[in-house]
C-alpha positions as a printed NumPy array, in Angstrom:
array([[175.4  , 116.232,  76.022],
       [175.957, 112.459,  75.687],
       [173.855, 110.83 ,  72.963],
       [172.477, 108.31 ,  75.467],
       [170.897, 111.102,  77.514],
       [169.33 , 112.631,  74.415],
       [167.86 , 109.23 ,  73.519],
       [166.552, 108.899,  77.072],
       [164.72 , 112.201,  76.644],
       [162.649, 110.634,  73.883],
       [162.2  , 107.263,  75.535],
       [161.282, 108.691,  78.926],
       [158.563, 110.896,  77.458],
       [156.76 , 107.712,  76.437],
       [157.353, 105.753,  79.626],
       [153.761, 105.857,  80.817],
       [152.418, 104.184,  77.681],
       [155.452, 102.39 ,  76.242],
       [154.095,  98.914,  77.007],
       [150.585,  99.613,  75.784],
       [149.676,  95.949,  75.33 ],
       [150.779,  95.011,  78.844],
       [149.141,  98.133,  80.24 ],
       [145.795,  97.371,  78.66 ],
       [145.935,  93.781,  79.891],
       [146.578,  94.989,  83.422],
       [143.691,  97.44 ,  83.187],
       [141.232,  94.887,  81.82 ],
       [142.179,  92.266,  84.421],
       [142.028,  94.541,  87.47 ],
       [139.019,  93.667,  89.615],
       [138.27 ,  97.214,  90.84 ],
       [138.394,  98.575,  87.296],
       [136.08 ,  95.822,  86.094],
       [133.533,  96.522,  88.826],
       [133.757, 100.316,  88.614],
       [133.628, 100.478,  84.825],
       [130.735,  97.997,  84.817],
       [128.743, 100.179,  87.2  ],
       [129.478, 103.31 ,  85.162],
       [128.677, 101.608,  81.857],
       [125.368, 100.411,  83.3  ],
       [124.45 , 103.97 ,  84.266],
       [125.699, 105.295,  80.933],
       [123.542, 102.875,  78.959],
       [120.478, 103.82 ,  81.004],
       [121.21 , 107.53 ,  80.523],
       [121.717, 107.236,  76.768],
       [118.693, 105.074,  76.096],
       [116.303, 106.67 ,  78.607],
       [114.407, 108.615,  75.891],
       [114.163, 105.453,  73.757],
       [112.809, 103.468,  76.714],
       [110.239, 106.195,  77.313],
       [109.174, 106.379,  73.653],
       [108.73 , 102.608,  73.461],
       [106.617, 102.55 ,  76.624],
       [109.1  , 100.589,  78.745],
       [109.434, 103.645,  80.986],
       [106.782, 106.165,  81.926],
       [107.268, 109.83 ,  81.148],
       [109.092, 111.284,  84.184],
       [107.004, 114.48 ,  84.1  ],
       [103.524, 112.958,  83.791],
       [101.428, 112.843,  86.964],
       [ 99.462, 109.598,  87.146],
       [ 96.265, 109.356,  89.147],
       [ 97.153, 105.747,  89.966],
       [100.409, 106.987,  91.505],
       [ 98.518, 108.2  ,  94.585],
       [ 96.429, 106.091,  96.933],
       [ 92.992, 106.943,  98.323],
       [ 94.577, 109.187, 100.974],
       [ 96.605, 111.118,  98.397],
       [ 99.889, 109.544,  99.471],
       [102.482, 108.104,  97.046],
       [101.967, 104.444,  96.241],
       [104.589, 101.978,  97.43 ],
       [106.89 , 100.092,  95.036],
       [105.194,  97.334,  93.107],
       [102.624,  96.817,  90.406],
       [102.798,  99.306,  87.546],
       [105.3  , 101.43 ,  89.523],
       [108.295,  99.196,  90.197],
       [109.962, 101.725,  92.496],
       [106.784, 103.488,  93.537],
       [105.491, 106.957,  92.719],
       [106.305, 110.351,  94.217],
       [104.074, 112.888,  95.947],
       [102.679, 114.062,  92.577],
       [102.073, 110.584,  91.176],
       [105.153, 110.53 ,  88.942],
       [107.043, 107.297,  88.325],
       [110.114, 107.176,  90.582],
       [111.951, 104.631,  88.396],
       [111.547, 106.811,  85.33 ],
       [112.69 , 109.916,  87.203],
       [115.774, 108.144,  88.572],
       [116.73 , 106.831,  85.121],
       [116.24 , 110.228,  83.478],
       [118.026, 111.856,  86.414],
       [121.123, 109.837,  85.547],
       [121.344, 111.836,  82.318],
       [121.638, 115.073,  84.285],
       [124.02 , 113.743,  86.939],
       [126.38 , 112.039,  84.491],
       [126.369, 114.983,  82.07 ],
       [127.058, 117.535,  84.787],
       [129.595, 115.265,  86.489],
       [131.628, 114.437,  83.383],
       [131.629, 117.903,  81.795],
       [132.323, 119.61 ,  85.13 ],
       [135.173, 117.149,  85.614],
       [136.604, 118.087,  82.209],
       [136.38 , 121.777,  83.146],
       [138.068, 121.226,  86.5  ],
       [140.801, 118.992,  85.048],
       [141.464, 121.466,  82.229],
       [141.903, 124.382,  84.639],
       [143.823, 122.346,  87.211],
       [146.242, 120.844,  84.7  ],
       [146.897, 124.236,  83.088],
       [147.57 , 125.937,  86.434],
       [149.661, 123.042,  87.732],
       [151.721, 122.829,  84.537],
       [152.527, 126.526,  84.476],
       [153.324, 126.686,  88.185],
       [155.435, 123.531,  88.252],
       [157.32 , 124.114,  85.009],
       [158.176, 127.812,  85.183],
       [158.463, 128.15 ,  88.968],
       [159.655, 131.54 ,  90.335],
       [156.983, 134.263,  90.469],
       [154.627, 132.29 ,  88.218],
       [154.524, 129.466,  90.758],
       [154.091, 131.88 ,  93.659],
       [151.247, 133.797,  92.003],
       [149.308, 130.759,  90.824],
       [149.718, 128.861,  94.096],
       [148.603, 131.831,  96.18 ],
       [145.484, 132.104,  94.021],
       [144.966, 128.367,  94.503],
       [145.424, 128.692,  98.272],
       [142.831, 131.463,  98.418],
       [140.368, 129.296,  96.49 ],
       [141.046, 126.364,  98.828],
       [140.287, 128.455, 101.936],
       [136.769, 129.173, 100.661],
       [134.364, 126.269, 101.354],
       [133.516, 124.786,  97.967],
       [129.815, 124.295,  98.662],
       [129.352, 127.867,  99.913],
       [131.203, 129.259,  96.9  ],
       [129.083, 127.141,  94.568],
       [125.893, 128.377,  96.249],
       [127.083, 131.984,  95.916],
       [127.932, 131.583,  92.233],
       [124.702, 129.705,  91.528],
       [122.798, 132.459,  93.333],
       [124.052, 134.944,  90.757],
       [122.224, 132.963,  88.062],
       [118.973, 134.857,  88.631],
       [118.324, 136.111,  85.119],
       [120.363, 139.313,  85.401],
       [121.871, 140.685,  82.208],
       [125.607, 141.424,  82.016],
       [126.627, 144.213,  79.623],
       [130.164, 143.779,  78.271],
       [130.35 , 147.144,  76.535],
       [130.912, 150.809,  77.487],
       [127.768, 152.457,  78.837],
       [128.132, 155.304,  76.343],
       [127.337, 152.92 ,  73.477],
       [123.976, 151.318,  72.956],
       [125.403, 147.931,  72.017],
       [123.797, 144.673,  72.934],
       [125.726, 142.088,  70.937],
       [127.989, 141.45 ,  73.956],
       [125.151, 141.089,  76.456],
       [124.518, 137.746,  78.107],
       [122.024, 136.591,  80.695],
       [122.966, 134.758,  83.874],
       [120.347, 132.079,  84.4  ],
       [120.291, 128.726,  86.098],
       [120.469, 125.642,  83.947],
       [122.605, 122.608,  83.258],
       [125.333, 124.606,  81.478],
       [125.69 , 127.215,  84.225],
       [125.689, 124.606,  87.001],
       [128.372, 122.446,  85.387],
       [130.533, 125.519,  84.86 ],
       [130.09 , 126.543,  88.502],
       [131.029, 123.068,  89.719],
       [134.025, 122.928,  87.39 ],
       [135.267, 126.347,  88.504],
       [135.408, 125.352,  92.172],
       [136.777, 121.802,  91.776],
       [140.165, 122.435,  90.166],
       [142.286, 123.488,  93.147],
       [143.436, 120.109,  94.484],
       [144.044, 118.922,  90.912],
       [146.336, 121.908,  90.342],
       [148.36 , 121.136,  93.464],
       [148.81 , 117.455,  92.564],
       [149.758, 118.261,  88.958],
       [152.215, 120.933,  90.108],
       [154.001, 118.421,  92.347],
       [154.137, 115.87 ,  89.518],
       [155.475, 118.454,  87.037],
       [158.156, 119.626,  89.456],
       [159.325, 116.031,  89.896],
       [159.466, 115.42 ,  86.142],
       [161.028, 118.847,  85.511],
       [164.052, 117.916,  87.624],
       [164.889, 114.785,  85.61 ],
       [167.822, 114.564,  83.207],
       [165.829, 114.017,  80.029],
       [164.146, 117.415,  80.477],
       [167.556, 119.071,  80.677],
       [168.578, 117.096,  77.58 ],
       [165.516, 118.258,  75.659],
       [166.224, 121.858,  76.638],
       [169.904, 121.493,  75.659],
       [169.056, 120.333,  72.131],
       [166.874, 123.412,  71.611],
       [163.356, 122.206,  72.333],
       [160.925, 125.009,  73.07 ],
       [158.973, 125.257,  76.313],
       [155.777, 124.246,  74.503],
       [157.418, 121.153,  73.004],
       [158.924, 120.098,  76.331],
       [155.558, 120.468,  78.071],
       [153.501, 118.689,  75.415],
       [155.981, 115.984,  74.321],
       [157.918, 115.225,  77.503],
       [156.058, 116.37 ,  80.62 ],
       [152.401, 115.734,  79.767],
       [152.921, 112.078,  78.755],
       [154.661, 111.424,  82.073],
       [151.924, 112.969,  84.216],
       [149.074, 111.563,  82.087],
       [148.508, 108.519,  84.368],
       [148.054, 110.786,  87.386],
       [145.694, 113.06 ,  85.451],
       [143.569, 110.072,  84.41 ],
       [143.256, 108.934,  88.022],
       [142.447, 112.477,  89.177],
       [139.776, 112.793,  86.495],
       [138.016, 109.615,  87.596],
       [138.094, 110.507,  91.289],
       [137.046, 114.099,  90.61 ],
       [133.98 , 112.921,  88.687],
       [132.654, 111.34 ,  91.879],
       [133.115, 114.671,  93.672],
       [131.332, 116.629,  90.949],
       [128.373, 114.228,  91.012],
       [128.122, 114.677,  94.781],
       [128.385, 118.458,  94.482],
       [125.683, 118.528,  91.806],
       [123.388, 116.497,  94.057],
       [124.124, 118.814,  96.981],
       [123.361, 121.959,  95.001],
       [120.15 , 120.441,  93.661],
       [119.141, 119.413,  97.182],
       [119.626, 123.002,  98.362],
       [117.555, 124.351,  95.48 ],
       [120.346, 126.026,  93.492],
       [121.088, 123.22 ,  91.042],
       [119.388, 122.331,  87.787],
       [115.897, 123.817,  88.203],
       [112.763, 121.632,  88.303],
       [110.862, 119.953,  86.769],
       [114.111, 118.313,  85.581],
       [114.379, 114.995,  87.482],
       [117.605, 115.683,  89.346],
       [118.503, 113.24 ,  92.127],
       [119.166, 116.015,  94.639],
       [115.801, 117.639,  93.908],
       [114.051, 114.288,  94.33 ],
       [115.568, 113.848,  97.8  ],
       [114.689, 117.407,  98.811],
       [111.078, 117.034,  97.686],
       [110.74 , 113.697,  99.497],
       [111.773, 114.917, 102.957],
       [108.209, 115.449, 104.283],
       [107.298, 111.909, 103.181],
       [110.307, 110.087, 104.611],
       [108.292, 108.253, 107.293],
       [105.317, 107.178, 105.186],
       [107.165, 106.758, 101.87 ],
       [110.888, 106.175, 102.546],
       [111.441, 104.912,  98.993],
       [111.203, 108.488,  97.717],
       [114.45 , 109.309,  99.531],
       [116.192, 105.947,  99.445],
       [115.945, 105.314,  95.696],
       [117.654, 108.531,  94.46 ],
       [120.043, 108.325,  97.424],
       [121.12 , 104.835,  96.395],
       [121.522, 106.056,  92.805],
       [123.947, 108.739,  94.022],
       [125.876, 106.225,  96.128],
       [126.001, 103.76 ,  93.223],
       [127.43 , 106.417,  90.887],
       [130.003, 107.75 ,  93.348],
       [131.174, 104.255,  94.321],
       [131.528, 103.317,  90.639],
       [133.784, 106.27 ,  89.84 ],
       [135.791, 105.81 ,  93.055],
       [136.387, 102.119,  92.333],
       [137.454, 102.975,  88.784],
       [139.81 , 105.684,  90.027],
       [141.324, 103.428,  92.692],
       [141.834, 100.648,  90.176],
       [143.465, 102.975,  87.677],
       [145.738, 104.276,  90.405],
       [146.797, 100.723,  91.26 ],
       [147.678, 100.053,  87.604],
       [149.092, 103.389,  86.466],
       [150.859, 104.718,  89.566],
       [154.299, 103.072,  89.795],
       [154.644, 103.979,  93.486],
       [151.386, 102.26 ,  94.396],
       [152.307,  99.258,  92.222],
       [155.624,  98.971,  93.965],
       [154.115,  98.988,  97.473],
       [151.501,  96.239,  96.825]])
Protein backbone atom coordinates (compact mmCIF):
# COMPACT_ATOMS: atom_id res chain seq x y z
CA UNK A 1 0.00 0.00 0.00
CA UNK A 2 1.57 3.33 -1.05
CA UNK A 3 2.30 5.68 1.85
CA UNK A 4 0.30 8.46 0.18
CA UNK A 5 -2.87 6.36 0.32
CA UNK A 6 -2.31 5.58 3.99
CA UNK A 7 -1.90 9.30 4.69
CA UNK A 8 -5.09 9.98 2.75
CA UNK A 9 -6.93 7.57 5.03
CA UNK A 10 -6.17 9.85 7.97
CA UNK A 11 -6.73 13.11 6.14
CA UNK A 12 -9.99 12.02 4.53
CA UNK A 13 -11.49 10.97 7.85
CA UNK A 14 -11.28 14.62 8.90
CA UNK A 15 -12.48 16.15 5.65
CA UNK A 16 -15.83 17.30 6.98
CA UNK A 17 -14.28 19.43 9.72
CA UNK A 18 -10.74 20.06 8.49
CA UNK A 19 -11.33 23.77 7.86
CA UNK A 20 -13.17 24.40 11.10
CA UNK A 21 -12.59 28.16 11.06
CA UNK A 22 -13.90 28.55 7.51
CA UNK A 23 -16.76 26.18 8.26
CA UNK A 24 -17.89 28.13 11.30
CA UNK A 25 -17.70 31.40 9.37
CA UNK A 26 -19.89 29.95 6.64
CA UNK A 27 -22.39 28.70 9.21
CA UNK A 28 -22.58 32.00 11.09
CA UNK A 29 -22.97 34.04 7.89
CA UNK A 30 -25.67 31.89 6.28
CA UNK A 31 -28.99 33.73 6.29
CA UNK A 32 -31.22 30.65 6.74
CA UNK A 33 -29.13 29.43 9.66
CA UNK A 34 -29.28 32.86 11.27
CA UNK A 35 -33.06 33.05 10.96
CA UNK A 36 -33.72 29.43 11.95
CA UNK A 37 -31.34 29.43 14.91
CA UNK A 38 -32.75 32.78 16.05
CA UNK A 39 -36.29 31.39 16.04
CA UNK A 40 -35.21 28.26 17.92
CA UNK A 41 -33.16 30.22 20.45
CA UNK A 42 -36.14 32.49 21.09
CA UNK A 43 -38.33 29.47 21.83
CA UNK A 44 -35.57 27.87 23.91
CA UNK A 45 -35.18 30.96 26.08
CA UNK A 46 -38.94 31.12 26.67
CA UNK A 47 -39.03 27.40 27.53
CA UNK A 48 -36.12 27.60 29.96
CA UNK A 49 -37.26 30.71 31.75
CA UNK A 50 -41.01 30.01 31.74
CA UNK A 51 -41.04 28.95 35.43
CA UNK A 52 -39.01 32.05 36.37
CA UNK A 53 -41.42 34.30 34.48
CA UNK A 54 -44.32 32.66 36.30
CA UNK A 55 -42.69 32.97 39.74
CA UNK A 56 -41.93 36.65 39.19
CA UNK A 57 -45.50 37.38 38.10
CA UNK A 58 -44.66 38.27 34.49
CA UNK A 59 -46.67 35.23 33.39
CA UNK A 60 -49.80 33.81 34.95
CA UNK A 61 -49.87 30.23 36.17
CA UNK A 62 -50.96 28.14 33.15
CA UNK A 63 -53.18 25.91 35.31
CA UNK A 64 -55.05 28.58 37.28
CA UNK A 65 -58.60 29.36 36.15
CA UNK A 66 -59.29 33.09 36.39
CA UNK A 67 -62.81 34.40 36.78
CA UNK A 68 -61.82 37.43 34.70
CA UNK A 69 -60.85 35.07 31.88
CA UNK A 70 -64.53 34.53 31.04
CA UNK A 71 -67.03 37.19 30.02
CA UNK A 72 -70.59 37.59 31.30
CA UNK A 73 -71.79 34.85 28.91
CA UNK A 74 -69.14 32.39 30.10
CA UNK A 75 -67.14 32.66 26.88
CA UNK A 76 -63.34 33.14 26.75
CA UNK A 77 -62.25 36.76 26.73
CA UNK A 78 -60.56 38.09 23.61
CA UNK A 79 -56.88 39.09 23.51
CA UNK A 80 -56.10 42.32 25.29
CA UNK A 81 -56.00 43.80 28.75
CA UNK A 82 -54.61 41.49 31.42
CA UNK A 83 -54.69 38.56 28.95
CA UNK A 84 -52.45 39.55 26.05
CA UNK A 85 -53.44 36.53 23.95
CA UNK A 86 -56.81 36.00 25.57
CA UNK A 87 -58.06 33.25 27.86
CA UNK A 88 -59.33 29.75 27.10
CA UNK A 89 -62.69 28.13 27.82
CA UNK A 90 -61.74 27.62 31.50
CA UNK A 91 -60.36 31.12 32.03
CA UNK A 92 -56.70 30.13 31.80
CA UNK A 93 -54.14 32.49 30.28
CA UNK A 94 -53.44 31.44 26.69
CA UNK A 95 -50.05 33.22 26.55
CA UNK A 96 -48.86 31.41 29.65
CA UNK A 97 -50.07 28.05 28.34
CA UNK A 98 -48.36 28.57 24.98
CA UNK A 99 -45.06 29.54 26.64
CA UNK A 100 -45.18 26.59 29.04
CA UNK A 101 -46.27 24.35 26.17
CA UNK A 102 -43.00 25.15 24.41
CA UNK A 103 -41.21 23.29 27.20
CA UNK A 104 -43.12 20.11 26.38
CA UNK A 105 -42.87 20.43 22.59
CA UNK A 106 -39.15 21.24 22.55
CA UNK A 107 -38.30 18.56 25.12
CA UNK A 108 -40.25 15.86 23.32
CA UNK A 109 -39.02 17.03 19.91
CA UNK A 110 -35.32 17.15 20.78
CA UNK A 111 -35.14 13.96 22.86
CA UNK A 112 -37.29 12.03 20.37
CA UNK A 113 -34.97 13.29 17.64
CA UNK A 114 -31.95 12.00 19.55
CA UNK A 115 -33.65 8.61 19.93
CA UNK A 116 -34.54 8.43 16.25
CA UNK A 117 -31.09 9.57 15.09
CA UNK A 118 -29.38 7.10 17.43
CA UNK A 119 -31.40 4.16 16.11
CA UNK A 120 -31.24 5.30 12.48
CA UNK A 121 -27.49 5.91 12.50
CA UNK A 122 -26.81 2.55 14.18
CA UNK A 123 -28.98 0.63 11.69
CA UNK A 124 -27.64 2.55 8.70
CA UNK A 125 -24.01 2.10 9.78
CA UNK A 126 -24.34 -1.64 10.28
CA UNK A 127 -26.27 -2.17 7.06
CA UNK A 128 -24.03 0.01 4.91
CA UNK A 129 -20.70 -1.12 6.34
CA UNK A 130 -21.14 -4.88 6.63
CA UNK A 131 -23.53 -5.40 3.70
CA UNK A 132 -24.45 -9.03 2.82
CA UNK A 133 -27.11 -10.62 5.05
CA UNK A 134 -26.78 -7.87 7.67
CA UNK A 135 -27.83 -5.27 5.11
CA UNK A 136 -30.66 -7.44 3.82
CA UNK A 137 -32.05 -8.17 7.28
CA UNK A 138 -31.88 -4.61 8.58
CA UNK A 139 -33.28 -3.07 5.39
CA UNK A 140 -36.19 -5.50 5.27
CA UNK A 141 -37.03 -4.58 8.86
CA UNK A 142 -36.77 -0.92 7.86
CA UNK A 143 -39.03 -1.48 4.84
CA UNK A 144 -41.65 -3.15 7.03
CA UNK A 145 -41.57 -0.19 9.42
CA UNK A 146 -41.90 2.24 6.51
CA UNK A 147 -45.02 0.48 5.18
CA UNK A 148 -46.84 1.10 8.47
CA UNK A 149 -48.26 4.66 8.68
CA UNK A 150 -46.25 6.43 11.35
CA UNK A 151 -49.20 8.20 12.97
CA UNK A 152 -51.25 5.00 13.23
CA UNK A 153 -48.30 3.11 14.71
CA UNK A 154 -47.72 5.91 17.21
CA UNK A 155 -51.40 5.86 18.22
CA UNK A 156 -51.24 2.07 18.66
CA UNK A 157 -48.11 2.24 20.80
CA UNK A 158 -49.44 5.17 22.82
CA UNK A 159 -52.68 3.23 23.34
CA UNK A 160 -50.71 0.53 25.13
CA UNK A 161 -49.72 3.10 27.76
CA UNK A 162 -52.87 2.49 29.81
CA UNK A 163 -51.32 1.64 33.16
CA UNK A 164 -50.87 -2.09 32.52
CA UNK A 165 -48.04 -3.82 34.34
CA UNK A 166 -45.46 -5.84 32.39
CA UNK A 167 -43.86 -8.75 34.27
CA UNK A 168 -40.36 -9.57 33.01
CA UNK A 169 -39.93 -12.74 35.06
CA UNK A 170 -41.08 -16.38 34.94
CA UNK A 171 -44.61 -16.83 36.27
CA UNK A 172 -43.42 -19.55 38.64
CA UNK A 173 -41.48 -16.97 40.67
CA UNK A 174 -43.11 -14.26 42.70
CA UNK A 175 -40.63 -11.58 41.66
CA UNK A 176 -41.55 -7.99 41.13
CA UNK A 177 -38.21 -6.21 40.78
CA UNK A 178 -38.45 -6.51 36.98
CA UNK A 179 -42.02 -5.22 36.75
CA UNK A 180 -42.72 -1.92 35.04
CA UNK A 181 -45.90 -0.02 34.33
CA UNK A 182 -46.88 1.27 30.91
CA UNK A 183 -48.40 4.70 31.43
CA UNK A 184 -48.72 7.80 29.33
CA UNK A 185 -46.39 10.68 30.05
CA UNK A 186 -43.66 12.76 28.48
CA UNK A 187 -41.06 9.97 28.66
CA UNK A 188 -43.28 7.33 27.05
CA UNK A 189 -44.47 9.69 24.30
CA UNK A 190 -40.96 10.79 23.32
CA UNK A 191 -39.86 7.16 23.18
CA UNK A 192 -42.84 6.27 20.99
CA UNK A 193 -42.11 9.14 18.61
CA UNK A 194 -38.42 8.26 18.49
CA UNK A 195 -39.14 4.60 17.77
CA UNK A 196 -41.22 5.38 14.68
CA UNK A 197 -39.09 8.21 13.23
CA UNK A 198 -35.80 6.45 12.53
CA UNK A 199 -36.54 4.63 9.27
CA UNK A 200 -35.76 7.34 6.70
CA UNK A 201 -32.67 8.32 8.70
CA UNK A 202 -31.42 4.73 8.49
CA UNK A 203 -31.87 4.64 4.72
CA UNK A 204 -30.03 7.94 4.18
CA UNK A 205 -27.17 6.95 6.50
CA UNK A 206 -26.88 3.54 4.82
CA UNK A 207 -26.46 5.19 1.41
CA UNK A 208 -23.85 7.59 2.80
CA UNK A 209 -21.92 4.77 4.50
CA UNK A 210 -21.92 2.65 1.35
CA UNK A 211 -20.48 5.58 -0.62
CA UNK A 212 -17.74 6.20 1.95
CA UNK A 213 -17.09 2.45 2.35
CA UNK A 214 -16.12 2.19 -1.32
CA UNK A 215 -13.40 4.86 -1.13
CA UNK A 216 -9.69 4.08 -1.18
CA UNK A 217 -8.85 5.39 2.28
CA UNK A 218 -11.19 2.81 3.84
CA UNK A 219 -9.33 0.04 2.03
CA UNK A 220 -6.06 1.60 3.22
CA UNK A 221 -7.25 1.66 6.83
CA UNK A 222 -8.30 -1.98 6.59
CA UNK A 223 -4.96 -2.93 4.98
CA UNK A 224 -2.93 -1.45 7.84
CA UNK A 225 -4.91 -3.53 10.35
CA UNK A 226 -7.56 -1.17 11.65
CA UNK A 227 -10.47 -2.93 13.30
CA UNK A 228 -14.06 -2.55 12.13
CA UNK A 229 -14.86 -0.41 15.18
CA UNK A 230 -11.93 1.93 14.51
CA UNK A 231 -12.81 2.28 10.83
CA UNK A 232 -16.43 3.10 11.68
CA UNK A 233 -15.67 5.56 14.47
CA UNK A 234 -12.52 7.23 13.08
CA UNK A 235 -13.07 7.16 9.32
CA UNK A 236 -16.73 6.67 8.41
CA UNK A 237 -18.59 8.60 11.13
CA UNK A 238 -16.63 11.85 10.63
CA UNK A 239 -17.43 11.75 6.92
CA UNK A 240 -21.17 11.23 7.38
CA UNK A 241 -21.42 13.62 10.36
CA UNK A 242 -22.56 16.61 8.21
CA UNK A 243 -25.45 14.57 6.81
CA UNK A 244 -26.41 13.35 10.28
CA UNK A 245 -26.47 16.92 11.60
CA UNK A 246 -28.79 18.00 8.79
CA UNK A 247 -31.02 14.96 9.33
CA UNK A 248 -31.21 15.69 13.05
CA UNK A 249 -32.38 19.25 12.49
CA UNK A 250 -35.00 18.30 9.91
CA UNK A 251 -36.19 15.34 11.97
CA UNK A 252 -36.79 17.59 14.99
CA UNK A 253 -39.44 19.45 13.00
CA UNK A 254 -41.14 16.13 12.23
CA UNK A 255 -41.09 15.01 15.86
CA UNK A 256 -42.61 18.31 17.01
CA UNK A 257 -45.40 17.88 14.45
CA UNK A 258 -45.97 14.27 15.48
CA UNK A 259 -46.12 15.24 19.16
CA UNK A 260 -48.72 17.90 18.35
CA UNK A 261 -50.72 15.40 16.31
CA UNK A 262 -50.74 12.79 19.06
CA UNK A 263 -51.74 15.39 21.64
CA UNK A 264 -54.52 16.61 19.35
CA UNK A 265 -55.86 13.06 19.09
CA UNK A 266 -55.76 12.62 22.86
CA UNK A 267 -52.89 10.11 23.07
CA UNK A 268 -50.04 12.53 23.74
CA UNK A 269 -48.86 14.05 26.99
CA UNK A 270 -51.97 13.90 29.19
CA UNK A 271 -53.70 17.06 30.47
CA UNK A 272 -53.60 19.35 32.35
CA UNK A 273 -50.11 19.75 30.84
CA UNK A 274 -50.35 22.70 28.40
CA UNK A 275 -49.48 20.85 25.21
CA UNK A 276 -50.07 22.74 21.95
CA UNK A 277 -51.96 19.84 20.37
CA UNK A 278 -54.26 19.55 23.39
CA UNK A 279 -54.93 23.30 23.29
CA UNK A 280 -56.05 23.07 19.65
CA UNK A 281 -58.23 20.04 20.34
CA UNK A 282 -59.94 21.71 23.30
CA UNK A 283 -60.54 24.90 21.29
CA UNK A 284 -62.41 23.30 18.38
CA UNK A 285 -65.94 24.04 19.70
CA UNK A 286 -64.96 27.70 20.18
CA UNK A 287 -63.32 28.29 16.80
CA UNK A 288 -66.06 30.65 15.56
CA UNK A 289 -66.49 32.77 18.68
CA UNK A 290 -62.89 32.59 19.93
CA UNK A 291 -60.56 31.78 17.00
CA UNK A 292 -57.50 32.86 19.00
CA UNK A 293 -57.72 29.64 21.01
CA UNK A 294 -56.84 27.66 17.88
CA UNK A 295 -54.71 30.18 16.02
CA UNK A 296 -52.24 30.96 18.82
CA UNK A 297 -51.02 27.38 19.52
CA UNK A 298 -51.25 26.63 15.79
CA UNK A 299 -48.93 29.53 15.01
CA UNK A 300 -46.57 28.34 17.76
CA UNK A 301 -46.34 24.94 16.05
CA UNK A 302 -45.74 26.54 12.65
CA UNK A 303 -43.11 28.87 14.12
CA UNK A 304 -41.23 25.94 15.68
CA UNK A 305 -41.37 23.71 12.60
CA UNK A 306 -40.31 26.53 10.27
CA UNK A 307 -37.39 27.38 12.57
CA UNK A 308 -36.01 23.83 12.54
CA UNK A 309 -36.61 23.46 8.79
CA UNK A 310 -34.78 26.71 8.02
CA UNK A 311 -31.89 25.62 10.25
CA UNK A 312 -31.73 22.22 8.57
CA UNK A 313 -31.86 23.71 5.07
CA UNK A 314 -29.13 26.19 5.93
CA UNK A 315 -26.92 23.50 7.40
CA UNK A 316 -27.45 21.40 4.30
CA UNK A 317 -26.37 24.31 2.11
CA UNK A 318 -23.16 24.72 4.13
CA UNK A 319 -22.25 21.13 4.98
CA UNK A 320 -23.39 19.18 1.91
CA UNK A 321 -20.70 19.47 -0.78
CA UNK A 322 -23.12 18.41 -3.53
CA UNK A 323 -25.59 21.15 -2.66
CA UNK A 324 -22.75 23.68 -2.36
CA UNK A 325 -21.49 22.72 -5.76
CA UNK A 326 -24.88 23.15 -7.46
CA UNK A 327 -25.60 26.67 -6.08
